[in-house]
C-alpha positions in Angstrom: -202.5 -31.5 76.6 -200.0 -29.0 77.7 -200.9 -27.1 80.9 -202.9 -24.0 80.5 -200.5 -20.9 80.7 -200.3 -18.8 83.7 -201.3 -15.3 82.5 -200.3 -13.7 85.8 -196.9 -15.0 85.6 -196.7 -14.1 82.0 -197.9 -10.4 82.6 -195.2 -10.3 85.3 -192.5 -11.4 83.0 -193.6 -8.8 80.6 -193.4 -6.0 83.0 -190.0 -7.1 84.0 -189.0 -7.5 80.4 -190.1 -3.8 79.8 -188.4 -2.6 82.7 -185.2 -4.3 81.8 -185.5 -2.8 78.2 -186.3 0.8 79.7 -183.1 0.4 82.1 -181.1 -0.7 79.1 -182.1 2.2 76.9 -182.1 4.8 79.6 -179.3 7.3 80.0 -177.6 8.6 83.1 -178.3 12.3 83.5 -175.7 14.2 81.4 -175.4 18.0 81.9 -173.1 20.6 80.4 -170.4 21.7 82.3 -171.8 24.4 84.8 -169.6 27.6 84.7 -172.3 29.5 86.6 -170.0 29.7 89.8 -167.5 32.0 87.7 -170.0 33.7 85.4 -172.2 34.6 88.2 -169.7 35.3 90.7 -170.3 39.1 91.1 -173.4 41.3 91.8 -172.4 44.8 90.0 -175.8 46.2 89.2 -176.7 49.2 91.3 -180.4 48.5 91.8 -182.7 46.8 94.4 -183.5 42.9 93.8 -186.6 43.0 91.6 -187.3 39.5 92.8 -188.2 40.5 96.5 -191.3 41.5 97.9 -192.2 45.2 97.6 -193.6 47.8 100.3 -197.2 47.4 99.3 -199.6 45.2 101.2 -201.4 43.1 98.8 -205.3 42.7 98.3 -207.0 40.1 96.2 -210.5 39.6 94.6 -212.2 37.7 91.9 -214.3 39.0 88.8 -216.3 36.8 86.6 -219.7 35.8 85.3 -221.1 34.6 88.8 -222.8 31.7 87.1 -219.9 29.4 86.5 -221.1 25.5 86.5 -217.6 24.3 87.2 -215.6 26.9 89.0 -217.3 27.8 92.2 -214.7 30.5 92.4 -216.1 32.3 89.6 -219.8 31.5 90.6 -219.8 32.2 94.4 -216.9 34.6 95.2 -217.1 37.3 92.5 -216.7 40.8 93.7 -217.3 42.0 90.2 -219.7 40.6 87.8 -218.8 40.6 84.2 -220.8 39.8 80.9 -220.1 36.9 78.8 -218.7 37.5 75.2 -219.4 35.9 71.9 -216.2 34.1 70.6 -217.6 32.0 68.1 -215.8 33.7 65.0 -212.5 32.6 66.7 -213.5 29.1 67.9 -214.1 26.2 65.7 -215.2 22.8 67.3 -216.6 19.6 65.7 -220.1 19.0 66.6 -219.5 16.1 69.0 -216.7 18.0 70.8 -218.8 21.0 71.1 -221.7 19.3 72.8 -219.4 17.3 75.1 -217.8 20.5 76.3 -220.7 22.6 76.6 -222.3 19.8 79.0 -219.3 19.9 81.0 -218.8 23.9 81.0 -222.5 24.8 80.9 -221.8 27.3 78.2 -220.1 27.2 74.5 -218.1 29.9 72.5 -221.2 32.1 72.1 -221.2 32.9 76.0 -217.5 32.5 76.9 -217.0 34.2 80.5 -214.6 36.9 81.4 -213.2 35.6 84.7 -210.0 36.4 86.5 -208.3 36.5 89.9 -206.8 39.8 90.8 -203.8 40.8 93.0 -203.7 44.8 93.6 -201.7 47.1 96.1 -203.4 48.1 99.3 -203.0 51.9 98.6 -204.7 54.7 96.7 -203.7 55.6 93.2 -203.5 53.9 89.9 -200.7 51.1 89.0 -199.8 49.4 85.6 -202.1 46.7 84.7 -200.5 43.3 83.9 -202.8 40.4 82.4 -201.6 36.8 82.7 -202.8 34.0 80.7 -202.0 30.3 81.0 -201.5 28.0 78.0 -203.1 24.5 77.1 -203.4 21.8 79.8 -206.0 19.4 81.2 -209.0 21.6 81.3 -210.1 20.1 84.4 -206.8 20.9 86.2 -207.5 24.5 86.2 -204.2 26.5 85.4 -205.1 30.1 86.3 -204.0 29.6 90.0 -200.5 28.6 89.0 -199.3 32.3 88.6 -200.2 33.4 92.2 -196.6 33.6 93.1 -196.0 36.3 90.3 -199.3 38.1 90.9 -198.7 38.6 94.7 -195.0 39.7 93.9 -195.8 42.1 91.4 -198.9 43.6 93.3 -196.4 44.2 96.3 -194.3 46.1 93.8 -196.9 48.3 92.6 -198.9 46.6 89.8 -202.5 45.3 89.3 -202.2 41.7 88.3 -205.0 39.5 86.9 -204.5 36.0 86.2 -207.4 35.2 83.5 -209.3 32.0 83.3 -209.4 30.3 79.7 -209.6 26.7 81.0 -212.6 26.3 78.8 -210.2 26.8 75.7 -208.0 24.0 77.0 -208.0 20.2 76.2 -208.6 19.0 72.6 -209.2 22.2 70.8 -206.4 23.0 68.2 -205.8 26.3 66.3 -207.4 28.4 68.8 -204.7 31.0 69.8 -206.5 33.7 68.0 -209.4 33.0 70.4 -207.0 33.2 73.4 -205.5 36.6 72.0 -209.0 38.1 71.4 -210.2 37.0 74.8 -207.3 38.9 76.4 -208.4 42.0 74.7 -212.0 41.4 76.0 -210.5 41.4 79.4 -208.9 44.8 78.7 -212.1 46.1 77.7 -213.6 44.8 80.9 -211.1 46.8 82.9 -212.2 49.8 81.0 -215.9 49.2 82.0 -214.7 48.7 85.6 -213.0 51.9 85.6 -216.1 53.9 84.3 -218.5 52.2 86.8 -219.2 53.9 90.2 -218.7 51.8 93.3 -216.6 49.2 91.4 -213.7 48.1 93.8 -211.6 48.1 90.9 -212.4 51.6 89.6 -209.5 54.0 89.5 -207.0 51.0 90.3 -205.3 50.5 86.8 -203.3 52.6 84.5 -205.1 51.8 81.3 -202.5 53.4 79.1 -199.9 51.3 80.7 -200.6 47.5 80.0 -198.5 44.4 79.9 -199.6 41.1 78.7 -198.0 38.0 79.8 -198.6 34.4 78.7 -197.2 30.9 79.2 -197.1 28.1 76.4 -200.0 28.8 74.2 -200.7 32.0 76.2 -197.1 33.0 75.2 -198.3 33.2 71.6 -201.5 34.5 72.4 -200.2 37.7 73.7 -198.4 38.4 70.5 -201.9 37.7 68.7 -203.6 40.1 71.2 -201.0 42.8 70.4 -201.3 42.3 66.8 -205.2 42.2 67.0 -204.8 45.4 69.1 -203.8 47.6 66.2 -205.8 45.7 63.4 -209.2 47.1 62.1 -210.5 43.7 61.2 -210.2 40.1 61.8 -207.9 38.5 59.3 -209.9 35.3 58.9 -213.3 37.2 58.8 -213.2 40.8 57.8 -216.8 41.2 58.9 -215.5 41.0 62.5 -214.3 44.3 63.7 -211.4 44.7 66.0 -209.7 48.2 66.3 -209.2 47.9 70.1 -206.2 50.5 70.4 -205.6 50.1 73.9 -202.5 51.1 75.8 -200.3 47.8 75.4 -196.6 48.6 76.2 -195.0 45.3 76.9 -195.2 41.5 76.3 -193.8 38.7 78.2 -193.9 35.1 76.7 -192.9 32.3 78.9 -192.1 29.1 76.9 -194.2 30.1 74.1 -195.5 28.1 70.8 -195.2 30.1 67.6 -197.2 29.7 64.5 -200.2 27.7 65.9 -202.4 30.7 64.5 -201.0 31.9 61.1 -203.4 34.6 59.5 -203.0 34.4 55.7 -200.6 31.7 56.2 -198.0 34.0 57.6 -196.3 34.4 61.1 -197.8 37.3 63.1 -195.5 40.4 63.1 -195.9 42.7 66.1 -194.9 46.3 66.3 -194.3 49.0 68.8 -194.1 47.0 72.0 -191.4 45.9 74.2 -190.9 42.0 74.7 -189.4 39.5 76.9 -189.3 35.9 76.4 -188.2 32.9 78.7 -187.5 29.4 77.8 -186.1 26.4 79.4 -183.4 24.2 77.8 -185.2 20.8 79.4 -188.8 21.9 78.1 -190.5 18.7 77.6 -193.2 20.1 75.8 -192.3 23.1 73.7 -188.7 21.3 73.0 -187.5 24.1 70.8 -187.1 27.7 71.6 -189.9 28.7 69.3 -190.2 32.1 70.9 -187.0 33.2 69.2 -188.9 33.5 66.2 -191.4 35.8 67.6 -188.4 37.7 69.2 -186.9 38.4 65.9 -190.2 39.5 64.4 -190.8 42.2 67.0 -190.4 45.7 65.6 -189.4 48.1 68.2 -189.6 51.1 66.1 -187.7 54.4 66.5 -190.6 56.4 68.3 -189.8 55.5 71.7 -186.0 54.9 72.8 -187.2 53.1 76.0 -188.4 50.1 74.1 -186.3 46.9 74.1 -186.6 43.2 73.5 -184.8 40.4 75.3 -184.9 36.7 75.4 -183.5 34.4 78.2 -182.6 30.9 77.8 -182.4 28.8 81.1 -180.3 25.7 81.3 -182.2 23.0 83.1 -185.5 24.9 83.3 -188.6 22.8 81.9 -192.1 23.7 80.6 -194.3 23.4 83.7 -192.5 24.7 86.6 -193.2 28.2 85.7 -196.6 27.2 86.8 -197.3 26.0 90.3 -200.1 23.7 89.1 -198.3 22.3 86.2 -194.9 21.3 88.0 -192.7 18.9 86.2 -195.5 17.0 84.2 -194.6 18.3 80.8 -196.1 15.4 79.0 -198.8 14.5 81.5 -198.9 12.7 84.8 -196.7 10.0 83.7 -193.9 12.3 82.5 -191.3 10.5 84.6 -191.6 7.6 82.4 -190.2 9.6 79.4 -188.6 12.8 80.6 -185.4 12.9 82.4 -186.7 14.7 85.5 -183.6 14.5 87.5 -181.9 17.1 85.2 -184.3 19.8 86.1 -183.5 22.7 88.3 -185.2 23.1 91.7 -188.9 24.5 91.0 -188.6 27.3 93.5 -185.3 28.4 91.6 -187.0 28.3 88.1 -189.9 30.5 89.4 -187.3 32.8 91.0 -185.9 33.3 87.5 -189.2 34.6 86.4 -189.6 36.8 89.5 -186.4 38.5 88.8 -186.6 38.8 85.0 -190.4 39.7 84.7 -190.3 42.1 87.5 -187.2 43.9 86.1 -188.8 44.0 82.7 -191.9 45.4 83.7 -190.2 48.1 85.9 -188.0 49.1 83.0 -190.7 49.2 80.4 -194.0 50.3 82.3 -192.1 52.4 85.2 -189.2 53.8 83.3 -186.6 52.1 85.8 -183.6 52.2 83.4 -181.4 51.0 86.1 -182.5 47.5 85.4 -181.4 47.7 81.7 -178.0 46.1 82.6 -179.8 42.7 83.4 -180.9 42.3 79.9 -177.8 43.3 78.4 -175.4 41.0 80.1 -176.8 38.7 83.0 -173.2 38.6 84.7 -174.1 41.8 86.4 -176.9 40.0 88.5 -174.9 37.2 90.2 -176.6 37.8 93.6 -180.0 37.7 92.1 -180.1 34.7 89.9 -180.1 31.0 90.7 -176.8 29.4 89.8 -177.4 27.7 86.3 -176.5 28.9 82.9 -178.1 31.7 81.1 -177.8 32.6 77.4 -179.6 36.2 76.7 -180.4 38.1 73.5 -181.1 41.8 73.7 -181.9 44.6 71.2 -183.0 48.2 72.0 -185.0 50.8 70.0 -182.5 52.6 67.7 -180.6 49.5 66.4 -179.6 49.7 62.9 -178.5 46.4 61.2 -175.0 46.1 59.5 -175.4 42.6 58.5 -178.5 40.2 59.2 -177.7 37.7 56.5 -181.1 37.5 55.1 -181.3 40.0 52.5 -179.5 38.1 49.6 -177.1 35.2 48.9 -174.1 37.4 48.4 -171.7 36.9 51.3 -169.9 40.1 50.6 -172.7 42.6 51.0 -174.3 43.8 54.2 -177.8 44.6 55.0 -177.6 48.2 54.0 -176.0 50.1 51.2 -172.5 51.2 52.1 -171.5 47.8 53.8 -168.9 45.6 52.4 -168.0 42.2 53.8 -164.5 40.4 53.4 -163.0 37.3 55.1 -159.3 36.6 55.3 -157.9 33.1 56.0 -161.2 31.6 57.0 -161.5 27.7 57.0 -165.2 28.2 56.9 -167.3 31.1 55.5 -170.9 30.4 54.7 -174.4 31.8 55.4 -177.5 29.8 55.9 -180.6 29.2 57.9 -180.2 28.7 61.8 -182.1 25.4 62.5 -183.9 24.3 65.7 -182.6 21.2 67.3 -185.8 19.2 66.2 -185.6 16.7 63.2 -188.4 18.3 61.4 -187.9 21.3 58.9 -188.6 24.0 61.6 -185.9 26.8 61.6 -185.6 29.9 63.5 -186.6 31.8 60.3 -183.4 33.8 60.3 -179.9 33.3 58.5 -176.6 33.5 60.3 -172.9 33.1 59.1 -170.7 30.3 60.1 -167.0 31.4 60.4 -164.2 28.9 61.1 -160.6 29.3 61.4 -157.3 27.6 62.1 -154.2 29.8 62.5 -151.9 26.6 62.5 -149.8 25.9 59.5 -150.2 22.2 58.6 -146.9 20.1 58.7 -144.6 18.6 61.2 -143.5 21.9 62.8 -146.6 22.4 65.2 -145.4 25.9 66.2 -146.0 27.5 63.0 -148.7 30.1 62.8 -150.1 32.1 60.0 -151.7 35.7 60.4 -154.9 35.5 62.4 -158.0 34.9 60.3 -160.3 37.8 60.2 -164.0 38.9 59.2 -164.3 42.5 58.4 -167.4 44.8 57.8 -166.2 48.1 55.9 -168.6 51.0 56.2 -168.8 53.9 54.0 -168.4 57.4 55.2 -171.9 58.5 54.1 -173.4 55.7 56.0 -171.6 56.4 59.3 -172.4 60.3 58.7 -176.1 59.5 58.0 -176.5 57.5 61.3 -174.4 60.0 63.2 -172.6 57.6 65.2 -170.9 58.7 68.5 -169.4 57.4 71.7 -172.7 57.2 73.0 -173.6 54.3 70.7 -173.1 50.7 70.9 -171.8 48.0 68.5 -173.5 44.6 68.9 -173.7 41.2 67.6 -175.1 37.7 68.4 -172.8 34.8 68.4 -172.2 31.1 69.8 -169.1 29.1 69.5 -169.6 25.8 67.7 -168.3 22.3 68.3 -166.5 22.2 65.2 -162.7 22.8 64.9 -161.2 23.1 61.4 -158.0 21.3 60.8 -154.7 23.6 60.1 -154.2 25.6 57.1 -152.1 24.3 54.2 -148.9 26.0 53.8 -148.9 29.1 51.6 -147.8 28.8 48.0 -145.5 31.6 48.2 -144.4 34.1 50.8 -147.2 36.1 51.9 -149.8 33.9 50.2 -152.3 32.6 52.8 -155.7 32.6 51.2 -158.9 31.7 52.4 -159.4 29.5 49.3 -156.5 27.3 50.1 -157.3 27.3 54.0 -160.8 26.1 53.3 -159.7 22.7 52.1 -157.4 21.9 55.2 -158.3 18.8 56.9 -157.9 17.6 60.6 -154.8 15.8 61.6 -155.4 12.0 62.2 -156.6 11.4 65.8 -155.7 8.5 68.0 -158.5 5.8 68.4 -160.9 6.7 70.9 -159.5 10.0 71.2 -162.1 12.9 71.9 -160.2 16.0 73.1 -162.3 18.7 74.9 -162.2 21.7 72.4 -160.3 24.9 73.8 -162.4 27.9 75.1 -163.3 30.3 72.4 -162.5 34.0 72.5 -161.8 36.6 69.8 -160.9 40.2 69.4 -163.3 42.9 68.3 -161.2 45.6 66.4 -162.4 48.9 65.4 -160.8 51.1 62.9 -161.6 54.8 62.2 -161.2 56.7 58.9 -157.6 57.8 60.0 -156.6 54.3 60.6 -156.6 54.4 64.4 -157.4 50.9 65.7 -158.8 50.0 69.1 -159.1 46.4 70.4 -161.1 44.6 73.0 -161.7 40.8 73.8 -165.2 39.7 73.0 -165.5 38.1 76.4 -165.4 41.4 78.1 -168.9 41.8 76.9 -170.4 38.5 77.8 -169.7 34.7 78.4 -168.8 32.8 75.2 -170.1 29.3 75.2 -170.6 26.4 72.9 -174.1 25.2 72.6 -175.3 23.8 76.0 -175.7 19.9 75.7 -179.3 18.9 76.7 -181.0 15.5 77.4 -184.6 15.9 77.8 -185.6 12.2 77.3 -184.8 9.2 79.5 -184.2 6.9 76.6 -181.1 7.3 74.4 -182.8 5.9 71.2 -185.8 8.2 71.6 -183.5 11.1 72.0 -181.8 10.7 68.9 -185.0 10.0 67.1 -186.6 13.1 68.1 -183.6 15.5 67.9 -181.0 16.2 65.2 -178.8 17.9 67.8 -178.2 17.4 71.5 -178.4 21.2 71.8 -180.2 24.2 70.7 -178.6 26.9 68.8 -179.1 30.0 70.9 -176.9 32.9 70.2 -175.7 35.3 73.0 -176.0 39.1 72.5 -172.9 41.2 73.0 -173.5 45.1 73.4 -170.2 46.7 73.2 -170.3 50.5 74.1 -168.1 52.5 71.6 -166.9 54.5 74.7 -165.1 51.5 76.0 -162.9 51.5 72.9 -162.3 55.0 73.2 -161.1 54.0 76.8 -158.4 51.7 75.6 -157.5 54.1 72.6 -158.3 57.7 73.2 -157.3 58.7 69.6 -160.1 56.3 68.2 -163.0 58.4 66.8 -166.5 56.5 66.8 -167.9 59.3 64.6 -165.4 58.2 61.8 -165.8 54.4 62.3 -164.5 52.8 59.1 -164.2 49.0 59.8 -165.6 46.6 62.5 -163.4 43.5 62.4 -163.7 40.0 64.3 -160.1 39.1 64.4 -159.6 35.5 65.5 -156.3 35.8 67.4 -157.1 34.6 70.9 -157.2 30.7 70.3 -155.6 28.9 67.6 -158.9 27.3 66.0 -162.6 27.3 66.3 -165.9 27.9 64.9 -168.5 30.6 65.6 -171.9 31.3 64.4 -172.8 35.0 64.2 -175.9 37.0 63.4 -177.4 40.6 63.8 -174.2 42.6 63.5 -175.1 46.4 64.1 -175.1 49.7 65.7 -177.7 51.1 68.3 -177.6 54.8 67.9 -179.2 57.6 70.1 -178.5 55.9 73.4 -179.8 58.2 76.3 -176.9 59.8 78.5 -178.4 58.7 81.5 -178.7 55.0 80.3 -175.6 53.8 81.5 -174.2 50.3 82.2 -172.7 49.9 85.8 -169.0 49.6 86.1 -168.4 45.9 86.0 -166.1 44.1 88.4 -164.8 47.7 89.4 -161.9 47.9 87.3 -163.0 48.0 83.6 -163.8 51.7 82.9 -162.4 54.7 84.9 -164.9 57.7 84.5 -162.7 60.4 85.4 -161.4 61.5 82.1 -162.4 64.6 80.2 -163.9 62.7 77.3 -165.8 60.4 79.8 -167.6 63.6 81.1 -168.4 64.4 77.7 -169.7 61.1 76.6 -171.3 58.3 78.9 -169.9 55.9 81.2 -169.9 52.5 79.7 -168.7 49.1 80.3 -169.5 45.5 80.6 -168.7 42.6 82.9 -165.4 40.6 82.6 -165.4 36.9 83.2 -162.3 34.8 83.5 
C-alpha cells in the first residue's frame, strides 16, 4: 500500500504555491510622475492657514439615549438625553437579520437613538453647526470617533461639530441611505430642541440657520439625501410620511461618497440651493470610481445667492479609509494588504491634512463669508504651503455660471447649450461628443457628456518640418446672447479639460493650396514605430483666444490658469491580472476646471472689450499634436468686485491701470 499522505506537508506546499503565484502576479508599486514640487512650489493666497488650530479652547460632551446596550459612552456619559425616533419607514430588514441585530443592539428601527459626540468653542455666543456622519463599516468597530481630528480643529476655529452615531445602520443592511439622510435631519431637529430647553448645555450654542452636513462614504451620499428631504413635503417612497423640515442647511461636504444607492422613483437625487464640496482619493480601494462627480454635476447652485459654489478635489494616492482614524487603510477589511497596493498610499496624517485644509476653508467660505479662501477652490496652485505634496485635480463652479456648451442637450456637434451659440472645428483629427466613462468595467458613467478634440499640425511626408495652420475649436456667440448676459471684465470664462493619452498622426497633405480640411485630417494615421518604442507623449498646452465684435483678439495660454495633465495612472490592486479584470482603464477621467477672468485678457490686450465678446476659441498652437477632453464651457457673470483672485507668483497682473481700478484685479497662478 502506498504511504499515507502527509497532509501537513501538502498544506505547507499549497501555502508556498499560493505565495509564489501571488508573487508572480503581483505588480511593483507604480505611480504617475509626481509634478507637485513644481505645481505646489508657491504660496500666494493671502489668508491664514485653514488647517491650523484656531484661537478657541475646545470643550466636548455627548448627547444620546442614556440607555444604549453596547455603547457605554451613550449610556453612562451623556450630558444631554435624547428621545428615540421611529425610522421603520426608511429601513427594510429581513426577519432573521432584524432579530439578530435587535438582539445585539437592544433596539430596532422603531427606536433608533439620537447619539453624537460634540466639540464646541469654550466661548459665549453662537457658532455655525456642522453634523458629520460616517458610512458603512463593521458595525461593531464604531466609526463615529474617527472624525475627532476634524471636530477639534473646527471647534477651535469657531464651529459646533457633532459626529453622529449611525453604527446601528452599518453591516449587512442595503439600500439604507435614505434612512441615514432622514436620521441626520432628526439630529438637526434635536438641536432645535436643545436650543429651546432651559439649562441645556447646548442651548444658545449653534446658529440653527447656518448648518453644514458632512458625510463619508455612504454618509457622503446621505448628506445629499438629507438636503433633498429637507425641502420635500413628502417621502418619495411612501407619501404618507411627512417631511417638510426646511432647516437652515447651507453647505454639504461629501468625502469619498457613493452615489445612487438610494434612487427615489428610479432617479438620482437632485439637490438645489446649497454649496457643495466633494473629496475623493485616486487609490480608493472601496469606492474605486469617483462617484461623487455625478452628485457634483447634479448640484444646482441657483442664482439667488452669489456666494454659493461647488468644488471637487481628486487627491492622488489617497485611499478610502484614511479620512477616518478608525478605518485606516483597511478599505477591503482587515486583510486589505492581501489585495490592495497599500505601499502606494500617501501618509495617513497627510491625507487627513488635506481634509483639514479643504473642509475648514470651505466652511469658512460658505458659512462665514470668508471669500479670501475662494482662490483655493479655483486653482489649488495658490496653496503650495498648505497642501501636502501630492497631485490634485480640482473642479469648480460658482453661482452665476451660464453654460455655453455642456454637450448634453442634443447630438448636433455644431450647437451649444443655449440659443445663440454656434460651434465650429478647423483641422481637427478627432472631434466627437460622448458619455464620459468611469474607469470601471461596468456600464457606470459620469452621467454627463464631453467633447474629444484631437489634432496634429504636422503635414505627413518625408519633410517632418512641414506644419499646417493650427487646429482650432471655436464657439461663436450672438450679440443678443452677450447683451442679455451683460458680460463684463468682472466675469469669468471657464471650462473643464484633461489631456488624453492619444496622439493623432500627421495630417494628409492638402489637396490644393489653402485646403486643409478637418475631413481629410481625420483619416491621418500615425507613422510606423520602431519595435518596442513607447515614446513619452509631450506635455500639452493650448491657447485660449477671445475675439470681440470689432475683431480685436486677446490670447493667453491655458496653463496660466491651471496645471494641464493627462489622467493620473493609478494601480489600486496588488495583482496585475485582477487590476485588468476590474478596470477598463488605469486612470479615472477627472477634468480640471480652469477659471479665466476676462480682466486678464484685457490686461494683455487693452483694446479687447469683454462686453462685446463674439468668439471663444481653443487654438491648438502650443504643441504639434495631442488630444483633450473638454466639458462645461461657460461664463460666470455677476462676480462681486471684492471677490478677487490673489496675484499669482507676483508677476501676472499689474493692478495700477485705470481700467483695473474700474474693474477687478484678477489672475491665476502660472506653472512652468
